[in-house]
Every structure is written in structure tokens, then in C-alpha cells.
C-alpha positions in Angstrom: 8.7 14.9 36.4 10.3 12.0 34.5 9.0 11.0 31.4 8.0 7.2 31.4 10.7 5.0 29.5 7.8 3.6 26.6 7.5 7.8 26.2 11.6 8.3 26.0 11.8 5.7 23.0 8.5 6.9 21.5 10.0 10.2 21.3 13.5 8.9 19.9 11.6 7.1 17.2 9.6 9.8 15.8 12.6 12.4 15.8 15.3 9.8 13.8 12.0 9.3 11.6 12.1 12.8 11.4 15.4 13.7 10.6 15.4 10.7 8.0 13.0 12.6 5.9 14.2 16.0 6.3 18.2 14.5 5.1 15.8 13.4 2.2 17.6 14.5 -1.3 13.6 14.8 -2.1 10.5 15.1 -1.3 9.0 11.6 -0.2 5.8 12.9 -2.4 8.0 14.4 -5.4 7.8 12.1 -8.5 11.0 11.5 -10.4 10.2 13.3 -13.9 9.1 10.4 -17.0 11.6 9.2 -18.8 9.1 7.2 -21.2 5.5 7.7 -21.1 3.2 4.3 -22.0 -0.5 4.8 -23.5 -3.1 1.8 -22.4 -2.8 -1.5 -24.2 0.8 -0.7 -24.5 3.7 -3.2 -24.5 5.0 -2.8 -21.0 8.3 -5.4 -21.3 9.0 -3.7 -24.8 9.2 0.0 -23.3 10.7 -1.2 -20.3 13.6 -3.1 -22.9 13.8 0.2 -24.8 14.9 2.5 -21.7 18.5 3.6 -21.6 20.5 2.6 -18.7 20.6 4.2 -15.4 18.0 5.8 -13.4 14.8 6.3 -15.3 11.0 6.3 -15.3 8.1 4.6 -17.5 5.4 6.1 -16.2 1.7 4.5 -17.4 -1.2 6.5 -19.0 -4.4 5.5 -17.4 -6.1 2.0 -18.4 -5.5 -1.8 -18.7 -2.1 -2.8 -19.2 -1.8 -6.5 -20.5 0.7 -8.9 -18.8 2.0 -11.8 -21.5 3.4 -14.5 -19.9 
């Protein structure tokens, strides 16, 4: 029994998506470790400015962070 053309395309797309997920260097749900942490009410821009160059992760604590424009 032949597989309809639309189903072949859907299966191909699913296979490509699965292969991309498996080749990923880290699981999609894994977050990088925090390079720096900021508490509620902290100055987000100042925290970003203080980060070293390179890959970083700024973790925000629960709360509100005012943005001044």
C-alpha cells in the first residue's frame, strides 16, 4: 500500500526535526548556568554592563524590574 504524498512530506519533516533535536549539543530544556544573578528591583542595564565578554547568562530573581527609558 502506497503512502499518500502529504503523509510522506509530514514524515520527512518529523524525521528532520527529530534529527536536529538529537544533534543539539544540549537538551532544548536545559538552561545555561547563571553567570550573574539579579534580585528584584535591581538595575538590569547595570548588571548587563558589568558582565564579562563572551557567553553569559544573567538570571533574574522573582519580582519586578523597572525599566528606565
